[in-house]
N, C-alpha and C positions, 0 to 999 in steps of 0.2 A: 166388699161383697161380689159374689160372683155373678158372671151372666150365666142364662141359662144354655148357653153354649160352652162356657168354660166348666162348669158342674159335672158334666160327664167324662171330661178329660180328666178332670181330679180325682174323680171316682175310680176312673180306668187306672191311672198312674198309682193311686193308694193299694188298688187290688193287686197290681202287677207287682208292687214293692213287698207286699206281705206273701203273696205266692212265693216269689224270689227268695225272700229270707227264708220262709220254710223249708224250701227244697235246698237251700246252700245247707242249712243243718243237717237234712237227711242225708246230704251227700257226704258232709265230711265225717257223719258217724260213720257211714258205710266204709268211706276209704280208711279210716281209723280201725275198722273191725278187719278189714282185709288184710292191712298191714301187721295186724298183730297175728292172723292166722298165718301170712307168708312167713314172719318170724318163727312162730312156733314149728313151721314145717322145715324150714331152714335148720334148726336147733335138733329137730328129731334126725334129721341128714347128717348132722355133724357127729351126733352120738352114735350112728350107726357106722360109723368110720373109725375101724379099730386099730388096723394095722399101721405099724410106724415103718413110714417110706417118704420118700419125696414126693410122689405122686400124692400121698394122703396128706403132707403138709400142705401142699398146694391146693388141694380141696378146700382143707381147713381155714386156708387163709383167704381163700374164694368167699366161702359161708361168711367169713368175718367181715369180708368187704361188703357183701350184700347186707348183712345186717347193719352195718354203719350207714350204707346208702339209705334204707329204709327207715332206720331213725332218723338221721338229717332230714329226711323228706317230711318226716310227722313233725319236727320241731319248726317246720315253715309255718309263717302266718300269713 
């Protein structure tokens, strides 16, 4: 049984936990959407590079590294 002083603290803690859980889900969704959009832009950039040269290969490699980083961050829990 809770005292009249413990009850408001308990309600506040429960409310805080519920709000935090709600926003964590929204933040995770927003981050995942942004990651997908960024990867899509990188793919567009990669497709736009057509000439075969050392410079172009370096850009392709860099884009691939960025994609790997984005994917790896998405797999973290």
